C-alpha positions in Angstrom: 90.0 98.6 105.7 87.4 101.3 106.3 88.5 101.4 109.9 92.1 102.1 108.9 91.1 104.8 106.5 88.7 106.4 109.0 91.5 106.3 111.6 93.9 108.3 109.4 91.7 110.9 107.5 94.5 112.0 105.3 94.4 108.6 103.4 91.8 107.8 100.9 91.0 104.9 98.6 91.6 105.3 94.8 90.8 101.8 93.7 89.9 98.4 95.1 89.8 95.3 92.9 89.2 91.6 93.7 89.8 89.0 91.0 88.3 85.6 90.7 91.5 84.1 92.1 91.0 86.0 95.4 93.7 88.5 94.5 92.9 91.7 96.4 94.5 95.0 95.1 94.1 98.2 97.0 95.5 101.5 95.7 95.7 104.5 98.2 96.5 108.1 98.0 96.9 110.7 100.8 96.7 114.4 101.2 100.4 114.4 102.1 101.4 111.3 100.1 101.4 107.7 101.2 104.2 106.1 103.2 105.2 102.4 103.3 104.0 102.4 106.9 100.5 103.7 105.7 100.4 100.7 103.2 101.4 98.3 105.9 98.8 99.6 108.3 96.0 99.3 105.8 97.2 95.8 104.8 97.2 94.6 108.3 93.7 96.0 108.9 92.5 94.1 105.9 94.2 90.8 106.8 92.8 91.1 110.3 89.3 91.0 108.9 89.9 88.1 106.5 90.4 84.4 107.4 93.1 82.5 105.5 91.8 79.2 107.0 88.4 79.9 105.3 89.7 81.4 102.0 93.2 81.8 100.6 93.9 85.2 99.1 96.7 87.5 98.0 96.8 91.1 99.0 98.6 94.0 97.6 98.3 97.6 99.1 100.1 100.3 97.2 100.1 104.0 96.7 99.0 105.6 93.5 102.1 106.0 91.4 103.6 109.4 90.5 102.6 108.8 86.9 99.1 107.5 87.6 96.1 109.5 86.4 94.2 111.6 88.8 90.8 110.2 89.4 89.2 112.0 92.4 88.6 115.7 93.1 90.6 115.3 96.3 93.7 114.4 94.2 93.3 117.6 92.1 93.1 119.7 95.4 96.3 118.2 96.7 98.2 119.0 93.4 97.2 122.8 93.2 100.3 124.5 92.1 101.6 121.6 90.0 101.7 121.3 86.2 99.2 118.9 84.7 98.4 117.4 81.3 94.6 117.2 81.0 92.7 115.5 78.1 89.0 116.1 77.5 86.9 114.8 74.5 87.5 118.1 72.7 90.9 119.3 73.7 94.2 118.6 75.5 95.6 121.1 77.9 99.0 121.5 79.7 99.2 124.1 82.4 99.5 124.9 86.1 96.7 123.8 88.2 95.6 127.0 90.0 92.4 125.9 91.7 90.3 122.8 92.2 86.8 122.2 93.5 84.5 119.2 93.6 83.1 120.3 90.2 85.9 122.1 88.2 89.6 122.8 87.9 91.4 125.8 86.6 94.5 125.5 84.4 96.7 128.4 83.5 99.6 128.5 81.0 101.4 131.0 78.7 101.2 130.7 74.9 102.8 132.4 72.0 100.2 133.9 69.6 100.2 136.3 66.6 100.0 139.9 67.6 96.5 141.4 66.9 98.2 144.2 65.0 101.5 143.9 63.1 103.9 141.0 62.5 105.3 138.7 65.0 104.1 136.9 68.1 103.6 137.9 71.8 103.2 135.9 74.9 99.7 135.8 76.4 98.4 134.3 79.6 95.7 131.7 78.9 93.3 130.0 81.4 90.7 127.1 81.1 88.1 126.2 83.6 87.4 122.5 83.0 84.4 120.6 84.5 85.7 117.5 86.5 83.0 115.4 84.5 84.6 116.4 81.2 88.1 115.2 82.0 89.0 111.9 80.3 92.5 111.8 81.8 94.7 114.0 83.9 98.3 113.4 84.9 100.9 115.5 86.9 103.8 116.3 84.7 106.9 115.3 86.6 110.0 117.5 86.5 113.4 116.0 87.0 
């Protein structure tokens, strides 16, 4: 599998699990998405290195779903410009991801707040810089 991922640097591993029943599940993501051909290529690379005569196994190679939580800084970087829902232990945010590094992300959104003087509300631009280590869950908000 490592050979297949090293061969195509735009792909990266999100999750790998192996159960006691020799069920192997590989979840991939890619800087430009993941195609069926990408999954087939990685699947073939894994099967090539395993011997069914020695040990029977099942293998599933899939892309991270559109509604799957983001888990790696690389996923945040590829989603700059999209709207995210982010939950930390203290707060929940919903905003546009404007930047992402290996340590932090920045979300921006507009909010209606009471005017500082007088009655009524006005729209203000809000921003939050969130440490990657503080994020409990983050998902892209899909628009249809």
